[in-house]
N, C-alpha and C positions, 0 to 999 in steps of 0.2 A: 503495500499499498503505499504510495507516493505522501512525501509531507505533507503538501499542503492539505490532501484528502483525509488524514488522519489528525491534523491540527482543527478540522471543521469538527469533525467525530467528538474531539476531545473538549471542546468549547460547548458541543450540545451538552456533554457530560456536566461539565462547570456549572451552567447556567440551569440545569434542571430545576424546577420549581419557579423559575422565576416567570413572570407575566410583563412582555413587552406590549407596550403601548405605540402602535402608527406601525410604520414599515421601516423606518431609519434601522434599527437595532437587528433588523432581518435581512432586507436586503438593498440598504441604502438608501440616500436622500436621491428624488425626484427619478427618471426613467434612467439613467446614464450613471449616475454615482455610486458606487458600491462603496459597503462598510469599508473603513480603512484597515489596514495591518495591526493586528493587536499581537498579543504574545502567544496565542494560538497558533494565528495564521499570518503568515509574514508575507502576503498581499491583498490587494482589494479582494474583498469575496463577497458572496451573501450567502445565506442560510438554506433561504427557500425563496420561489419566484411570487411566490403569494397569488400564482392564478388558477393552480387545480391542485388536487392532492399531492399526486406523485412530484416530486423535482428530478429531472435526470438531469444533470449539466450536460449542454450543447458537446457532442462528441466524444461523451463518455458512455460506458458499457451500464453504469452501475447506477442504481437511486440513491441519490444523497441524502433525502430528507422525505418525511411525511408530514401533509397537514390533517389532522383529524377533525371531523365536524360530526355531531350527531344531530344535525338539522333534520327534521322530518323531510324538507324536500330534495336532502342528498340520501343519505343510506340510513338513516333515523339511530338508533344507538349501537355503538359499535366497539365502544370500551367497557372491559371488567375491570372496575378500580378494587383496591384494597378498603379495609374497613372505615379508614379515616378519610376516604375519596382526594387524597393528595397523590398517590402514584398507581399506574397502572399494572395490571397483572396480566392484562391479555387484550389485543386488538384484532379486531375481526377488518382487515384494510380491504377495500372492495377497490376494484381494479376501476378506470374510467369504464364507462358504459355509453355515451351519448354514439348515437350512429353515426355524426358529422365531425367524430373526433379524431383529426388525423394523427393524433400524437399516441392514441390508446395503446396502439400494439408496440411501438417502441416503449412506452411506461410499462406495461406488463412485463417484456423481453428483461426491463432492468430490473425487475426485481426478482423474475426468475433468477437472475445472474447473482444476485446479492444470495437468493437461497441457495444458490446451487456453487458458490464460492463463500458462503460463511459469513458475507460483509453485513456489519452493524450499521445502521442508518438513524440519522437524527429524526426527532418526532415533535411538531408542534401541535396542541390542541386548541382550535378556535373556539373561544369562550365567548365572542361576540366580534362586532365588525371594530377591527381595529387593534383587538384585543387578543394575544395570543400567549398562552402557557408553555412553557418548554418542558417537555416530558423528558426528555434525555434520550438515551439511546435504546432501539429495539433492534432483534433479528427476528427473520421470518423462517419458523419451524417447518410451516408447512402450506402446499397450497389445496385447498379443498377442492374436491368436484364440481362445485357452482363458480370455481374462479377466487374466491376469496381467499388472502393469503393471512397466514395466523401468525401475529408477532407476540413475542414476547420481548420482558426487558434485558436490557446488557448492559454491563460495564467494562469498562478499559481500567485495567491496571493500573494504576498511574499512582506516583505519590505527592499526597495533598499537601505534604510541606514544601516539595520543590514547585509546586504550583502557584502556591501564595509567592513564595521567594520570588519566581520570574513576574508574577504579575505584579510585585509590589513597586516593580522597577518602572512603570507604566501608570502610576495612580496618580501623579500629579495632570496628566494631558486630562482634558477638559472635553473631547467629542464625546457624541451621544452612547459611541459603542462603550468608551472606557468607562461612561458612569455606568451603564450596565454593568461592567465587569466589577466594578468597585463594590457597589452593590450588592451583588453575588459572593463578591469572596468574604465580606463582613457577614453576609446571611448565612452559610455555609460554615464558615469557620464557626458562627458562634453556635450553629446547631451540633455541630462536633463535640465543641467544647463543654456546653450543656450537658449532653449526654453523659461525656465523662466524667463529670461533675458528680452529676445524678447515679451513675453506677457507683463512685466511691463513696459519697456521704449519705446518699438516700434521704435525707431532709434539711431541713433549714438548719444551718449550725448551732443556731444561736437559741431558738426557740422549739426545734423538732418537729414542725411543719411537715408532713410527708404526702402532701397531696401536689403531685407531678405538675399538675396545670397552673399551680401558683408559685413554683419556685420558680427563680431567676439567679442564673449564673453570671458572675459577674468578674472581670478583673480585677483585682488586688491594685494592681499597679495599671491603671487606664490602658487601653487598647490606644490612645493618640500619645501618651508618654512612652509605649513600649516600642524596646527594638523587636524585629522578626523574633527571634528564638521566644523572647519574653509573653509574644502573642500568645504562641502556641504551646506556650508551658503550661500545662493543668496545674500546675502549683501554684501560678498566679491567678489562682481562680478560689472564689469562695461562693457556696451555692445559699443562698437565704430567702425567707419570704417575702414580701412586695413592703413589708413597712421597714423591717430591716434592711433591705438593699438600697432602698431610698435612702435611708438614714447613711450608711456606710459611702453610699455613691455620690452622696453632697459631704461628706465629710464631717457628719455631726456623731457619727461614733469610729470608733478604732480599736485597736487592740495592745496589749504589750506582748513582750516577747512571750511572755509566759500564758499567754491566752486573754487575761483580765479583761474586760470591756473597759475601753474609756470614753467617757458622756461629753459632748461638749458644753460649756456653761451659757451657750448660747441656747438652750433647750431649758425649758421651764419645768417645774416639777409634774403640771398637770399634761404639757406634750412628752413627758416620759413616762407617765402613765398610760395614756393614750395609744403610743408606740408600742408599750409592751417590752418595756428594757429597765435595768436596775442595774446599780453598780455590783451589786452581786453576780453578775452572770459573766460567763467567761466561754472559750471554746478551746479545742485542741488544736495546736499549731504544728505543722512538721517541719523539720528541720529545712526542707527546701525551700518553706513558703516566706522563712524569718524574713529574708531579702525583700521581699516583695512587703510585707507588713511594717515593714520597718519605713520603708519608702513612702509608704500611705500615712502612717504616722507623724515622718517628719517634713510631709509637703503637702499632705491635702487637708489633714484632721484639723479641724477648727476649733481647738483647744478654748 
């Protein structure tokens, strides 16, 4: 697989879960201007032409991407979602069927080429006009007798840390494409960061609230002040309930090296009660986290 093709697939994987508004982040601006090069793709490119469901680049044999839609006037329901409705488990990908569609034969050939050669492709889900959610990558597992291609999720094995490091080099750029990558970078990194902290701590480290829906994973040394390695270091993380996260994130509480709570004098006694904190509270602090708590205490805490 050539670098250009692989780069677009990795970009689809990276943007998974993102909603892209308009066409700029998918095919560029206007009819001729494409998406600028980025850390995934080394030259101007498009993810999908937004003209039809199947997208096969001109002159290529393979299907690069597919735009799924469940509108009744098209193919109706074709996506089987997971319990959360966030990720697809299977897509019944219907081929073009218009009698006057001159490209349907080449599109079907392209899909079969992907099937025969085990080639993944990017998937968009059209939520509404000018709104597409990136579903990541998929692979065609079979072609049914009725011509429907059965697609299942696929993931390229990549190093998340390597992706972050390379993309951070370009985060100062202000074009539409980079803005999408910046947002995706933060969301994806924060999701993995939160999952790791929940696995480690199970509950708010200060009050014990264990409902995952209310737990917030924060950086002890904030993201904007952290170096690359500090941003992805789970020792630079603290799991808190919303009240205690708000206090910690705004410097109204901090902790000594032995875990004893420090409460800002800017909080009144009533505010302490209402926010569920008192001077007797403490947490456990691992050795690898002490430098981050020390930074928070010296630079962020509103004594």
